[in-house]
C-alpha positions as CSV (number, residue, x, y, z in Angstrom):
1,M,3.8,-33.4,-64.4
2,V,3.8,-29.6,-65.3
3,K,3.1,-27.1,-62.3
4,G,0.1,-24.8,-62.8
5,R,2.9,-21.5,-61.3
6,Q,5.4,-22.7,-64.5
7,L,2.4,-23.0,-66.9
8,A,1.4,-19.8,-65.7
9,D,4.5,-18.0,-66.5
10,D,4.1,-18.9,-70.5
11,A,0.6,-18.7,-71.0
12,G,-1.1,-16.9,-73.6
13,S,-4.0,-15.0,-73.3
14,R,-6.6,-17.5,-73.6
15,Y,-4.5,-19.6,-70.9
16,G,-3.7,-16.6,-68.3
17,H,-2.1,-13.5,-69.0
18,A,1.5,-13.2,-69.5
19,M,3.6,-12.0,-66.5
20,P,5.5,-9.0,-65.9
21,G,8.7,-8.7,-68.0
22,P,11.9,-7.5,-66.3
23,L,11.4,-3.8,-67.3
24,A,7.5,-3.7,-66.2
25,T,9.2,-5.4,-62.5
26,L,11.5,-2.7,-62.6
27,I,9.2,0.2,-63.1
28,A,7.0,-1.5,-60.4
29,R,9.1,-2.5,-57.9
30,P,8.9,1.6,-56.4
31,M,5.1,1.3,-56.1
32,L,4.8,-2.1,-54.5
33,G,7.1,-1.1,-52.1
34,Q,5.0,1.6,-51.1
35,A,2.3,-0.8,-51.3
36,R,4.1,-2.8,-48.5
37,R,5.1,-0.1,-46.4
38,A,0.8,1.1,-46.1
39,A,0.3,-2.7,-45.2
40,R,3.0,-2.5,-42.8
41,A,1.7,0.7,-41.1
42,G,-1.7,-0.9,-40.6
43,D,-3.1,1.6,-43.8
44,W,-4.8,-1.1,-45.4
45,A,-7.0,1.1,-47.3
46,G,-3.7,3.0,-48.7
47,A,-2.0,-0.6,-49.1
48,A,-5.5,-1.6,-51.6
49,D,-5.1,1.2,-53.5
50,R,-1.6,1.0,-54.4
51,Y,-2.3,-2.3,-55.4
52,A,-4.8,-1.1,-57.5
53,A,-2.6,1.4,-59.4
54,L,-0.1,-1.7,-59.8
55,I,-3.2,-3.2,-61.5
56,A,-4.4,-0.7,-63.3
57,R,-1.3,0.0,-65.5
58,G,-0.6,-4.0,-66.0
59,L,2.2,-4.3,-63.4
60,A,0.7,-7.0,-61.2
61,T,1.7,-10.2,-60.4
62,P,-0.7,-12.8,-59.3
63,R,0.8,-12.2,-55.7
64,D,-0.3,-8.4,-56.1
65,H,-4.1,-9.0,-56.5
66,V,-3.9,-11.8,-53.6
67,Q,-2.7,-8.7,-51.7
68,R,-4.9,-6.4,-52.5
69,G,-7.9,-8.7,-51.3
70,H,-6.1,-9.2,-48.2
71,A,-5.7,-5.6,-47.7
72,L,-9.2,-5.1,-48.8
73,K,-10.3,-7.7,-46.3
74,E,-8.5,-5.9,-43.2
75,T,-11.0,-2.8,-43.9
76,G,-13.9,-4.5,-43.8
77,D,-14.6,-4.8,-47.4
78,L,-15.5,-7.9,-48.2
79,A,-17.4,-7.7,-51.2
80,G,-14.1,-6.0,-52.2
81,A,-11.9,-8.3,-51.5
82,E,-13.5,-11.2,-52.8
83,A,-14.1,-9.1,-56.2
84,A,-10.0,-8.5,-55.8
85,Y,-9.4,-12.4,-55.2
86,R,-11.9,-13.4,-58.2
87,S,-9.6,-10.5,-60.2
88,A,-6.5,-12.8,-59.8
89,T,-7.9,-15.9,-60.9
90,T,-9.6,-14.6,-64.1
91,A,-6.5,-12.5,-64.9
92,F,-4.1,-16.1,-63.7
93,P,-5.9,-19.1,-64.2
94,L,-3.4,-21.4,-63.9
95,D,-2.2,-19.8,-60.7
96,A,-2.6,-22.5,-58.1
97,D,-1.9,-20.0,-54.9
98,A,-4.5,-17.5,-56.1
99,L,-7.4,-19.9,-56.6
100,R,-6.7,-21.4,-53.1
101,Q,-6.7,-17.6,-51.5
102,H,-10.3,-17.1,-53.2
103,G,-11.2,-20.8,-52.0
104,L,-10.2,-20.0,-48.6
105,F,-12.4,-16.5,-48.8
106,L,-15.0,-18.0,-49.8
107,R,-15.0,-20.7,-47.4
108,H,-14.1,-18.6,-44.5
109,H,-17.2,-16.1,-45.4
110,G,-20.4,-18.7,-46.0
111,D,-19.7,-19.7,-49.3
112,P,-19.0,-23.5,-49.1
113,E,-19.6,-24.7,-52.8
114,H,-17.8,-22.4,-54.6
115,A,-14.9,-22.4,-52.1
116,A,-15.0,-25.9,-53.2
117,D,-15.0,-25.4,-56.9
118,V,-12.0,-23.1,-56.6
119,L,-10.2,-25.0,-54.2
120,A,-10.7,-28.1,-56.9
121,R,-8.9,-26.5,-59.4
122,A,-6.0,-25.4,-57.5
123,L,-5.7,-28.7,-56.5
124,A,-5.9,-30.1,-60.1
125,L,-3.0,-27.3,-60.6
126,D,-0.7,-28.6,-58.0
127,P,-2.1,-32.3,-57.2
128,D,0.8,-32.4,-55.0
129,D,-0.1,-29.7,-52.2
130,G,-0.9,-31.9,-49.5
131,A,-2.1,-28.7,-47.6
132,M,-4.5,-27.9,-50.5
133,R,-5.9,-31.9,-51.1
134,D,-6.9,-31.2,-47.0
135,D,-8.3,-27.6,-47.4
136,L,-10.3,-29.6,-50.4
137,A,-11.5,-32.2,-48.3
138,G,-12.6,-30.6,-45.7
139,T,-15.1,-27.9,-47.7
140,A,-17.5,-29.1,-49.5
141,L,-18.5,-32.4,-50.8
142,A,-21.9,-32.5,-49.1
143,G,-22.5,-29.4,-51.4
144,A,-22.7,-32.3,-54.6
145,G,-25.5,-33.8,-53.1
146,L,-24.5,-36.5,-51.3
147,D,-25.8,-38.1,-48.0
148,E,-23.6,-38.1,-44.9
149,R,-22.6,-41.4,-44.7
150,M,-21.6,-41.5,-48.3
151,I,-19.1,-38.5,-48.0
152,G,-18.2,-40.2,-44.6
153,A,-17.3,-43.3,-46.4
154,L,-15.4,-41.2,-49.0
155,L,-13.6,-39.2,-47.2
156,G,-12.1,-41.7,-44.4
157,G,-10.9,-44.0,-46.8
158,A,-13.7,-47.1,-46.4
159,D,-13.6,-49.8,-49.1
160,V,-17.5,-50.2,-48.7
161,P,-20.0,-46.7,-48.7
162,P,-23.2,-47.5,-47.3
163,A,-25.0,-50.8,-47.8
164,L,-26.0,-51.9,-50.9
165,P,-30.1,-51.9,-51.0
166,G,-31.8,-55.0,-50.1
167,P,-33.8,-56.9,-52.9
168,L,-36.9,-55.6,-52.8
169,R,-35.3,-51.8,-53.1
170,R,-33.3,-52.9,-56.1
171,L,-36.7,-54.5,-57.7
172,R,-38.2,-51.4,-57.0
173,A,-35.2,-49.4,-58.7
174,W,-35.7,-51.9,-61.8
175,W,-39.2,-51.3,-62.1
176,H,-39.0,-47.5,-62.1
177,R,-35.9,-47.3,-64.2
178,E,-37.6,-49.1,-67.2
179,A,-40.7,-47.4,-66.3
180,G,-38.6,-44.0,-66.7
181,H,-37.0,-45.1,-70.3
182,R,-40.7,-46.2,-71.4
183,H,-41.6,-42.3,-71.2
184,A,-38.5,-41.2,-72.1
185,R,-39.0,-43.3,-75.7
186,S,-42.5,-42.0,-75.6
187,R,-41.3,-38.7,-75.2
188,Q,-43.0,-38.0,-72.0
189,P,-39.8,-36.0,-70.3
190,W,-42.1,-35.3,-67.4
191,G,-43.2,-39.4,-66.8
192,A,-39.8,-40.2,-67.5
193,V,-37.8,-37.4,-64.8
194,R,-40.9,-39.3,-62.1
195,H,-39.6,-42.6,-62.6
196,Y,-36.0,-42.0,-62.7
197,R,-35.8,-39.8,-59.5
198,A,-37.8,-42.6,-57.8
199,A,-35.7,-45.4,-59.0
200,L,-32.8,-43.4,-57.5
201,A,-34.5,-42.7,-54.0
202,A,-34.5,-47.0,-54.4
203,D,-30.7,-46.8,-55.1
204,P,-28.7,-44.0,-55.8
205,R,-25.5,-45.3,-56.6
206,Q,-27.0,-45.9,-60.5
207,P,-25.0,-42.9,-62.5
208,A,-26.2,-44.0,-65.9
209,V,-29.9,-43.4,-64.2
210,L,-28.5,-39.9,-63.6
211,V,-27.5,-39.2,-66.9
212,A,-31.1,-40.6,-68.2
213,L,-32.5,-38.2,-65.8
214,G,-30.7,-35.4,-66.9
215,D,-31.2,-35.9,-70.2
216,A,-34.9,-36.1,-69.2
217,A,-35.1,-32.7,-67.4
218,M,-33.7,-31.0,-70.5
219,A,-36.6,-32.3,-72.5
220,D,-38.7,-31.7,-70.0
221,G,-37.2,-27.3,-69.9
222,D,-35.8,-28.1,-66.4
223,A,-31.8,-27.1,-67.5
224,I,-31.1,-26.7,-63.6
225,G,-32.2,-30.1,-62.6
226,A,-29.9,-31.8,-65.6
227,V,-27.4,-29.6,-64.2
228,H,-27.7,-31.2,-60.8
229,A,-28.4,-34.8,-62.3
230,Y,-25.2,-34.4,-64.6
231,R,-22.7,-33.5,-61.8
232,L,-23.8,-36.1,-59.7
233,A,-23.2,-39.1,-63.0
234,L,-19.6,-37.2,-62.9
235,F,-19.3,-38.3,-59.2
236,H,-19.7,-41.9,-60.3
237,R,-17.7,-41.5,-63.8
238,P,-15.5,-38.7,-63.6
239,R,-13.8,-39.1,-66.5
240,A,-17.0,-39.1,-69.2
241,P,-16.5,-37.0,-71.7
242,L,-20.1,-37.6,-73.3
243,V,-21.6,-36.8,-69.6
244,F,-19.3,-33.4,-69.3
245,A,-20.9,-32.1,-73.1
246,A,-24.2,-33.0,-71.6
247,L,-23.3,-30.5,-68.4
248,G,-22.1,-28.0,-70.7
249,R,-25.6,-27.8,-72.9
250,A,-27.4,-27.9,-69.5
251,L,-25.3,-24.9,-68.2
252,A,-25.6,-22.9,-70.7
253,A,-29.5,-23.8,-71.3
254,A,-29.6,-22.6,-67.7
255,G,-28.2,-19.3,-68.8
256,R,-24.6,-20.0,-66.9
257,R,-22.5,-19.9,-70.2
258,A,-18.8,-19.3,-68.7
259,A,-19.8,-22.6,-66.5
260,G,-20.7,-24.3,-69.9
261,L,-17.9,-24.1,-71.6
262,Q,-15.5,-24.9,-68.7
263,A,-17.9,-28.4,-69.0
264,M,-17.0,-28.5,-73.0
265,L,-13.2,-27.7,-72.3
266,A,-13.3,-30.7,-70.8
267,A,-15.0,-33.2,-72.6
268,W,-13.0,-32.1,-74.9
269,R,-9.5,-32.4,-72.8
270,L,-11.0,-36.2,-72.3
271,S,-12.2,-37.5,-76.0
272,P,-10.0,-34.5,-78.3
273,G,-12.3,-34.2,-81.7
274,L,-15.4,-35.0,-79.6
275,P,-18.1,-33.6,-82.4
276,A,-20.2,-31.6,-79.4
277,A,-17.4,-29.8,-77.4
278,A,-15.9,-28.6,-81.1
279,A,-19.4,-27.1,-81.8
280,A,-19.3,-25.6,-78.9
281,L,-16.1,-24.1,-78.3
282,T,-15.8,-23.1,-82.0
283,A,-18.9,-21.4,-81.5
284,A,-17.2,-19.3,-78.6
285,G,-14.3,-18.4,-80.6
286,W,-11.4,-21.0,-80.2
287,T,-9.9,-21.7,-83.7
288,A,-8.2,-25.0,-84.7
289,A,-5.0,-24.0,-83.4
290,D,-6.5,-23.2,-80.0
291,L,-7.9,-26.6,-79.7
292,V,-4.8,-28.2,-80.8
293,R,-2.7,-26.5,-77.9
294,L,-5.1,-27.1,-75.7
295,T,-5.2,-31.3,-76.3
296,E,-1.6,-30.6,-76.2
297,R,-1.5,-29.1,-72.5
298,S,-0.8,-31.1,-69.8
299,W,-3.6,-30.5,-67.2
300,G,-2.6,-32.9,-64.0
301,F,-6.4,-33.9,-63.3
302,L,-7.2,-35.0,-66.9
303,E,-3.6,-36.7,-67.7
304,P,-3.9,-40.5,-68.2
305,A,-4.1,-42.2,-65.6
306,A,-5.5,-45.6,-64.1
307,P,-8.7,-44.3,-61.6
308,D,-9.1,-48.1,-60.3
309,G,-5.8,-47.8,-58.8
310,L,-6.6,-44.8,-56.7
311,D,-7.8,-45.4,-52.9
312,R,-11.3,-44.1,-51.8
313,R,-9.5,-40.7,-50.2
314,E,-8.3,-40.2,-53.9
315,R,-11.3,-41.2,-56.1
316,A,-13.3,-38.5,-54.2
317,I,-11.0,-36.2,-55.0
318,W,-10.7,-36.6,-58.6
319,A,-14.0,-36.9,-59.0
320,H,-14.9,-33.6,-57.0
321,L,-12.4,-31.9,-59.6
322,A,-14.0,-33.3,-62.5
323,F,-17.4,-31.6,-61.6
324,A,-16.1,-28.8,-59.1
325,L,-14.2,-27.7,-62.9
326,A,-17.6,-27.5,-64.7
327,G,-18.9,-24.7,-62.0
328,E,-19.0,-21.5,-62.2
């Protein structure tokens, strides 16, 4: 498997900026020395300024961006620090360590849901990093809307999550599911949403109903509700390209175009040539050559595999990677 740091070294502008070459590294060395000396002396503001100068001249590595974030954090400028970490992941989207540092900062400063998204991207690039797995597992699976018992079962390696619903609840789930389908066929999305929610309340482990709920919510003009439904469906079916494509449309409708594009990228990588993904990516400026390169690239979390061979904990991580990479 190709590691994220190796990909970052040769990635083009669409995949991540190129690393500074030998001449640029030589020019940057005195400036980098000044930044490090300022940090050792406790002059965090001075260190941040010097790292900023490196970045402004296009001489910075991912580590330099991260070190600027560390320096700003030490000065107490948490907003500036977050922006610095984010700039590192924007400039070098395939650098696993930059992603991890951003994710840890978000987790430590009260944003666990977005932290999990960023840490999931880091783990996807470097899936053999045990510490990163622990960072992700301990962060924000709860942010996906699963109940505590289900989360405990997923992370604890239990063979069976919470007990299956009894006969009466299964009957109630079936009745509401069929009623939801009837409303959807009659183009009454508001009724479909109500019945699908009732079906899920009786039996939450119905990925097909979650997808139907997302479709009905979109038809009813509730793009945010659709996003939540599709993301939960991906927990059950983390390699479903059509669900990723539906999530991409919902995110775009909710005004989150960058996140929607990421979902479409995942849909394309899972199913190259998928019409919905091709249309969205082409509209975003991707060329045929870009799509061919994307198809050829090896993204660890999307490589052909047998998910059924994974243990319960690994399933949880894979599922979280799937929906988190569609986050923003």
